[in-house]
N, C-alpha and C positions, 0 to 999 in steps of 0.2 A: 841559355843555359842550351847542354847537346841534345834534346831529347825533342822527340817527332813526335806533332800534334795526333797522334791515337796515340801520347802514351800513357801507360796500367803504372800506377803501385797500389801492391796489394805488400797489406802491418796487418798484424792484430786491433788497429785501431779501423781495419778498412780498407772498402778497395775505391782508390781514388781511379776515375776512366776522365784520357786529355789531359792537354800539357797543357788547357786553359781553366783548372778548373785547380791543375794540382797548384800552377803558380799563383794561382788569388791565393787557394787554403796555403800558400810557404807568404806570401803580402800577409795574408793577416792573420800570422804566428809568427814574423820573423821571429821572436825572443824563445819561438818550441825550436825551430829550422835552421838558427845561424847561429857565428857564434864557437860553434865548435871544432874542441881538439880532439886532434884522431890518431889511436896506438893500433898501430895493424898488427895482426897478432899474425893471421895468414891470409894465402891468396889467389885461384886458382885462376890460373885464363885458356881460354880457348880461342876460333874465332871469331863467333860471331855471340860470344856471352860469357859471363863471366861471376867469380865466388869471390869475395872480401870479407871476413872475418876482423870488426873490432870494435874497441872500444870506444867510443866517442864522449868526448870532458863536457862541459861548458857549469864553470863551476863548482860549487859542490855538488856537483849534477853527473851521475853518468850510467852509462848503457850499455849492455854488453848486444853486436847485436854480429851476424849473419845475413847476407845482402847477397842476393845472385840480379847480375844485368843479363837481360838478352841485347843484342843490337844487330840495327837493323840499318840501311845502308851509309853507317859511319858515326851514325845516336843511337840514344836510349829508347827501346819501343820500350821495357819493362823490367821494372825492380822487381822481386818477393824478397820480403825483408818478413826477419826470424829475430826476433827476442821478446824474451816476457814479461809485461809491464803489471801484472797486480797490484797492487789497487793505484791508483791510481791521486798525488799531491794536485791538489785544490792551481796551485800555484803548472802544475805543467801542461793542464786539463786544452784544447786546446777551442777556440770561439769558433763563432759562426756562424 
């Protein structure tokens, strides 16, 4: 995964600090992170950042998202994700 060791992910679920912590969470919750199809609606790019608005679709689940990506030395250093999660279905909750 092209992220820095100091990677930081911010979303309505909270903040994840560090590449190891992020990859650990993804590994523990593969069913919630992997297997999506994406419909890209808009995107903006600059030299060291980008913003993408998309719908992520996984089976009968879909989520409208806007994400800001901040790049450092060719790697993603930070992602700030915006989306409304409302009530979280039991099958969508992250395990710890």
